[in-house]
C-alpha positions as CSV (number, residue, x, y, z in Angstrom):
1,M,-20.8,-26.5,5.0
2,K,-21.8,-22.6,4.9
3,K,-22.8,-21.3,1.2
4,Y,-20.4,-18.4,0.0
5,E,-20.0,-15.9,-3.0
6,S,-17.3,-14.2,-4.5
7,V,-16.2,-11.9,-6.7
8,F,-12.8,-12.2,-8.5
9,I,-11.4,-9.2,-10.6
10,L,-8.8,-11.1,-13.4
11,E,-5.6,-9.7,-15.2
12,I,-6.7,-9.1,-18.7
13,R,-3.1,-9.6,-20.1
14,K,-2.8,-13.1,-18.5
15,M,-6.4,-14.5,-20.1
16,D,-6.9,-15.8,-23.2
17,D,-10.5,-17.0,-22.8
18,D,-12.1,-14.2,-20.7
19,G,-11.3,-16.4,-17.6
20,K,-13.3,-19.3,-18.7
21,A,-10.5,-21.8,-17.8
22,F,-9.9,-19.7,-14.6
23,A,-13.6,-20.5,-13.8
24,E,-13.3,-24.3,-14.0
25,E,-10.0,-24.3,-12.4
26,F,-11.7,-22.7,-9.6
27,G,-14.9,-25.1,-9.7
28,K,-12.1,-28.1,-9.5
29,Y,-10.5,-26.2,-6.3
30,V,-13.7,-25.9,-4.8
31,E,-14.8,-29.3,-5.3
32,S,-11.5,-30.7,-4.2
33,L,-11.8,-28.7,-1.2
34,G,-14.9,-31.0,-0.4
35,G,-17.5,-28.2,-1.4
36,V,-19.8,-27.4,-4.2
37,M,-20.1,-24.8,-7.0
38,E,-23.8,-23.7,-7.5
39,E,-23.2,-20.3,-9.9
40,P,-19.8,-19.4,-11.9
41,K,-21.1,-16.0,-13.5
42,F,-18.9,-14.1,-15.9
43,L,-19.6,-10.4,-15.7
44,G,-17.5,-9.1,-18.1
45,R,-14.8,-6.8,-18.8
46,K,-15.1,-3.6,-17.0
47,Q,-12.9,-0.1,-17.1
48,F,-11.8,0.7,-12.7
49,A,-12.5,3.9,-11.7
50,R,-8.8,4.2,-9.9
51,E,-6.1,2.0,-11.3
52,I,-5.3,-1.5,-9.8
53,K,-1.8,-2.5,-9.8
54,K,-1.2,0.1,-12.7
55,R,-4.2,-1.8,-14.6
56,K,-6.8,0.3,-16.2
57,A,-9.6,-3.0,-16.4
58,G,-10.4,-6.1,-15.9
59,I,-12.5,-9.4,-16.1
60,Y,-15.1,-9.8,-13.2
61,W,-16.4,-13.2,-12.2
62,H,-19.0,-14.1,-9.7
63,F,-19.3,-17.2,-8.1
64,V,-21.7,-18.7,-5.4
65,F,-20.9,-22.2,-3.8
66,S,-20.7,-24.1,-0.5
67,C,-17.4,-25.5,1.6
68,S,-16.4,-25.3,5.0
69,P,-15.2,-22.1,6.8
70,V,-11.5,-23.6,6.5
71,G,-11.7,-24.2,3.0
72,A,-13.1,-20.4,2.1
73,N,-10.0,-19.8,4.2
74,G,-7.6,-21.8,1.9
75,I,-9.3,-20.1,-1.4
76,K,-8.5,-16.8,0.1
77,D,-4.8,-17.9,0.8
78,K,-4.4,-19.8,-2.6
79,Y,-5.7,-16.7,-4.9
80,R,-4.3,-13.8,-3.0
81,L,-1.0,-14.6,-4.1
82,D,-1.8,-15.8,-7.8
83,E,-0.6,-13.1,-10.4
84,R,-3.8,-13.4,-12.5
85,V,-5.9,-12.0,-9.8
86,L,-6.0,-8.4,-8.9
87,R,-8.4,-8.5,-6.5
88,L,-10.9,-11.2,-4.8
89,M,-13.7,-11.0,-2.2
90,I,-15.4,-13.8,-0.5
91,T,-18.6,-13.3,1.6
92,T,-21.2,-15.7,2.9
93,Y,-24.0,-15.8,0.8
94,E,-27.0,-14.0,2.4
95,R,-29.6,-13.6,0.2
96,P,-33.3,-14.4,0.7
97,E,-34.5,-17.8,-1.0
98,K,-37.5,-16.0,-2.2
99,I,-35.8,-13.5,-4.1
100,S,-33.6,-14.8,-7.5
101,N,-30.4,-13.5,-8.8
102,K,-32.5,-12.0,-12.1
103,E,-34.5,-9.9,-10.0
104,I,-31.4,-8.4,-8.0
105,M,-29.8,-7.7,-11.1
106,A,-32.0,-6.0,-12.7
């Protein structure tokens, strides 16, 4: 299993709870693929520099999880067409072990 991180930008109009239900659903989906969810993090509502699909703002979520490369492709395929998701990006997690997320975000 490889470690991945992803950022989702969610449609504000389709979320009632700032995406908490979406985050739980995503965690369950990762686990159904045989993966492990490590760090779901709500990053807040943010304005876009340019409109995305005629929207001016979105809800940002950051996830760190482990799964197989085939599972990561399955996640892309599933959520790429989801109407709640404006954008998504999945990359391999390549942070040094000695640096914590708090130090990076500071």
